[in-house]
N, C-alpha and C positions, 0 to 999 in steps of 0.2 A: 426784318420779317416779322417781327411781332405787331408793329403798327398795322401793316396790310391786313395781317390774320383779324387783329379785332375790329378793322374796319368791315371786313367781310362778315364776321359775325354779327355786327351790330346793324349792317345794311341788308343781311340776308332775309327775305321776306318783307322787306319794309313797302316795296312796290306793292305787293298785293294787299298788306294791311291798310295802306293808304288808299287803294281802290276800295276796299271794304268800308273803310271809314267814309269814304266820299258818297257810296251809295247809302250808307246809314244816316247821312245828313238829310239827304231828301226824303226817307222814310220817317225817320224821328218826327222831324217838324212839321209834318202834316196834323198831327194831333194839336201841336203849339198854335198853327195857324187858326184851327178850328176854335180853340179856347180863346184866342186873341179877337175872334169876330167881334163880341160884344163891347170888347174895349176899344175896338176902332170904330165901331159903330156910334159910341157915345161914351163920355167920361164918367164913370160912376162917382157920385159925389156923398153919397151916404150909405151907412151899412149895409141896407136893404138893397141898395143898388149893387154894391160889390159883391153880396151874397148870390144875387139874382145873377150877375155877370160870370160868376163861378159855376153855379147849378144848371144855368139853361143850356150848355154845351154838353153836359155830361150824358144826357139820354142820347144823343148823335154820336158821341165818342163811343159809349157802350154798344151801340148798333154797329158801328164801324169796326170796333176793336177785333172781331174775329177776321175781318178781311186783311186788316193791317197785319195780324199775327201770322196770318198765311203768308204775307209777303215778306216779313221778316224770316220765316222758317225757309223759304225760297233762298232769301240772301245768305243765310248762314249755312245753308246746304250747298250752294254753288259756289261760294267765295271762300268758305271756310271748312267746308267738309264736314260740318256737324249737323246730324239729323235731330232735330228737336220733336220729341213724340209729340201726337196730337193730344188735345185735353179730353178728357171724357165728355160725352153729350150733357149740354145743360138743359135747364127746365124748359119744357115748351107748353104751349098753351093748349088745354085740352079739348077734346072735339066739342062741337056746339058752342063754342064761344066766336063772336062775330070777328070781323077782320080788324075793326078797330081794337076791340077788346083783347084780341089775339097778340097785336102789335105791342100794346101797353103792357099786356101780362108778360111778354117776351123780354121787354125791355127791364121791367121790374125784376124777372128772373135773372136775367144778366147782371144787374147791378147788386143782386143779393148773393149772387154766385162767388165764392171764393177765389175761382179760377179767374173771373173778370176784375176782381180786386187786384190780383197779381198782374193780370194784363195792365190794368191802369197804373199801377206802381212802375210798370216797365215804360209804357208808352209816354206816361206825363211826367214822371221824376227820373228815374235812372237812364231811361234811354236817351231823353234830350241832354241830360249833362253829360254823358259821355260824348253825344255828338257835337255838343259844343266844344267841349275837350279836344275833340278830332279836329273841329274846325280851326280852333287855335294852334293845334299842332301842325296841320297843314299849311296854314299860312305862313307859321314860323320856318317849318320846313322849305317853303318856296323861298323865302327871304334869306335863309341859310344857303340854299342853293346858289342863288345868286351871288351872294357874299363870297363862297368858295370858288366862284368861277369868275371873279372880278377883273382878273387879267384879261379874261376874254372880252369882256364888255369895254375895258379901258382901251384896248387896241380898236374897238370899233367907233371910239369917239374920235373927233377931227383932232389932227396934229397939234393945231394951235392951242388947243384945250389941254393936252398933255404937257406941252412946253409951259404953260402958264401954271400947272400944278407942280410946284417945286416938292420934290421928296415923295412924288406920288408911288415910286416903286417901293419904299419902304412902307407907307401906308397901306398899300394893296397886300403886302405880305402879311401884315397884322390882320387884315380884314380878312384875307384868305384862311389863316389860322382859325380866327374866331369862327368864320362861317362853316369850316369842316367840323370843328368840335360841337357846334350847335346842330349841324346836319346828323352827326352821330347820335346826339342826344334825342333829336326829333325823331331818328328812326327806331330808338329804344322806346321811346314814349308812344309811338304810334303802335307797336306791336303790344305794348302793355295795355292799351286803351282796346285793341282789338280782343285781346285774352279777358279783360275786364267785362267788355260788352258780351262776349261768348258766356261767361259764367253766369252773368245776370240773366240772359235770355234763356238759359237752360234752367235755371232755377225759377223764372217767373212766368215764361212763356210754355213751357211743358208741364209734365204732370208733378205734382208735389210728390214729396217721399211717401207719404201715405198712400197716394193714389197709385204710384208705381209699385209698392209693396202689395196694394190690393189687387192691381192687375197681374202681377206676378203669381199671386195665389191663384186667381182664376185660370190663369195659363197653366199651372202645375196642377190644378183640379182637373182641368180638361183633358191634359196629357195622362194623368194618372188613370182616369175612367177610360182613355182611350187603350192604354196598356191593359187594364183589366178585362175589356171587351175583346182585345185581340186574343188574351191569353184564354179567356173562355171559349173563342171561338176556335182557337187551336185545339184546346182539348175536346171539343165536339167533332173536329175533324179526325183527330187520332182515333176517337171512339168508333166513328164510322168506318174508317180504314181497317180497324182491327175486327170488326163486328163483320163487315162485308169481305174482308180478305182472309186474314190467318185464322179466324174463328171458323170460318165456312170449310177453309182447308183441312183443319183439324175433325170437324165433323164429319166431313167425307172421308177422311182416313179411317176414323173410328168406325164408321158404318162399313167400309170396305173390310177392315179387319174382321168384324163382327160375322159379315157374310163369309169370309173365307173360313172362320172357324165353324160356320154352321154347315157349309157344303161341302168341306174338306175334312171334316172330323175325322170320319172312318179311316182316310187315306193317309193320315198324318201320323207321323211318330210322336211319341211322348215329348221328345225335345222341342219338335217343331211346334206341338200344340201349347207347349209352355212359354214358347217365345211370343207365339202370335196372341195368347193371353195376358202376358206382359205387356205387349205392346198395346193392346187393347185399353187395359186398365191405365196406363199412362198417357193414352190420347184422352180417355174420358176425364182423367184428373186434369190433365192441361187445359181441356175445355172449361172445366169448373174454374180453374184458376183464371184463365183468360176472361170467362164471364164476370168474374170478380173485379178485374182490373178494369174491364171495360164500364162496368158499374161505377166503379170508384172515379174514373175519369168524368164521364157525364152520360147518365143514365138515358136511354132513348125514351124513356117513359115520361121522364120530366120535360123534354122538348115537344112530345107529342100530346100529353094529356094534363101536363101542368103539375104543381107542387104537392096536391092532394094525393094524387095517384102515386107519385114518386115516394113519398113519406109512408103511405099505407104499405108500400112494398117494404120498406125498411122496418116499419113495425110488425110486419107478418114474420119477416126473417129474424128478427130478434130472438134471442133465447129465453127471454123473460117477459111478461105481460106488458105491453106498452099501450097505454090509453091516448088515442090520437083524436085532436080537435082542430080541424083547419077552417076557418071562417074568411074567405077572400072574395068580395064582390066581384073584383077584377083581377086578372092575372098582373103580377109585377113584371119588370123587364126581366129578360132572360139572365142577365148577369145576377140580379138580386136573387131570383130563384135558384141559381146555381150556388150562391151564397149559404143561403138558407138551407138548402138541401145538405150541403156538405157540412154545416154547422150541426144540424139535426144529427147527421150518420156518425160524424166523429165523437159527439156528445154521448149517444147511445153505446158506442164501442167503447168510450171511457168507463161508461156505467158498467158494462159487462166485465170489463177488465178488472176495475178497481173498487167500485162502490159497494160490491156483495149486497145489490139492493134485490128485493122482492119483485118490485114493479117500477115501472117509469111513466111520466106524464109528458106528453108534447103537445103543446097549444101553439097554433100559428094563427094571428089575428091581424088585421089591417086597421088603423085609426088613422085616419087623413092620408097625410102622405108618409107615414112611417109603418114599417111592418114589424110587429112584435113577435118574436120566437121566445118561448119559454120551455125549457127541459129541465124537469125535476124528478128526483128518485127518492127512495126511503132508504139509502144504503147508510154507510157509517159515517160519511162526510169526511173533512178534512183536505178536500180538493184543493191544491195550490197552483196556480198557473205556472209558478216559478219551479215548481217539483217535477218538471218534464212530462206531464200526463197528456199533453197535447192541446192543453188549454190556451198557451201561448201562442201556438199556431192558428188556433181558432181566432184569437183576439186580433193577430196581425191579418187575417184573410177579411174578418168583418171591417177593420180598420181602412182596408184598402178601398172600401165604397163608402168611407165617411160615415159608418155605422158605430154604434156603441155596444160594447161587451162588459158584463159584470157577472161574478161568480158570488154566491153566498153559500158557504159550505161548513158550519160550525161542527167541531168533534161530535159525533154521534148521529150526525145529518138532522134535516134533510140537505140535500145539494139542490141548489136552484141555479141555472145558467140562463141569464137573461140577455138576449140580444135584439137592438132596434137597427134596424135597416131602412135607409130612403128608399121610397118606392119611386120618385122620379129622379133619373140621372140624365 
C-alpha cells in the first residue's frame, strides 16, 4: 500500500504541471527567437558585431514585453490559479511630442524602468531557463512512460522479433522498473519547476515589495479617508435628526407648558402649578443640553456658513476673551472644516478648565495645501497630552486626516497648540 500511495503523491498534479510547462515553452521562447534573429541573419565576427547583435533586438523586446507579460499573467491565472498583480503605469511621452519622438521616449522610458528590467530578467533569463528545464523534463517523462509500459510495446512487435530476443521478459522487467522510477522523478521535477516558475513570475512580473507596500499605503489612506468622511456624514445626519426631531418636540412641549401656566394659572392648585413649573424648567434645561449636544456633534452654522462663522460662535460663547483671526481664501473640505472646528472647540474647553488663563488667541490660516490652526493662551502652562486633558484625543482626530499636532506648554505658560491639516483630501 505504501508504494501506490507514494506514486499517487508524486503523480498528483503532474498532468496539470506538464500542461503548464508545455504552454510556458511556447511563451518563453518568443523572446529567445527575437534575440536570435541577428545571429541567424549573419554570424557576428567582431566584438562590435556581437554587441550590436545583442543590443539591436532589445528595443523590440522592451516594446513587446508588456504584451508577453500579460500573456504570462493569463497563463498563471488559468493554469495555476495564481493572480499576478499588474505593474504600476510606466513613463509616458508628454503632450506635444511627435509620434516618432513619443515612440522612442516610450522605449527609453521602458528600458530605464525597474519594472522593465525585472520583466526582461524573467523573459530573457529565468523564464527560458525554466522552460528549457521543462522541455528536458517532458522529453524525459515521455521516454520514461514508454519504458514503464514496455510490455505493451513488446506485444505489439511481431512474434518472430520476440522469439529472436532471448530473455526479453527479464530485460523488460528491468526497463519497466527503471522507467517507473524515472517517471516518478520527472513527475516530482515538473511540479518543482512549476513552483519555481510561479515564484519567479510573482517576484519579477508583479509589483516589487516596495511597490506593493506603497500601493497598500495608498489603499489604506483612501479607506481611512472614506471612514472619516462616513463618520462625519453620520454626525451631520444625527445632528439634523436631533435638531429637526427631538429638539423641536421639546420646544413644543416647553411652549405648551408655558401656555398652560399662563392661561390656567388662576385655576390651578399650588401643587399643580409647582408640577407645571418644574416640568417647564426641566424642558428648557433639556433643550439647552440638547442644543449643546447638537452643536458638539456638528453645528449647522459650520455646514451653512463655514469655519469663520462657526469659530466666531465658539469665541462668543467662551467665558474668557478670545481673539479670533480666520483667513481662508477658499473653504476646505467638509471633513477638514469639522476637524478644525472640533480642535478649536476642545482646545478652548481645555483652556477654560485647566489653564487659568485671562485670554486666548485662535488663528486659522491657509498656506497652499495646508491649513494652519494655532490656539494660544496665557495660562499656567504644563499641558501634557498624556495627562488626560483631552489633547491625546485631539492628536488622534488630527492624525485621522494625516495632519500634524504639536503642543508647547512650559510651566508658567504660555500654552500653544499648533495643528496643520491637509486641505486636499
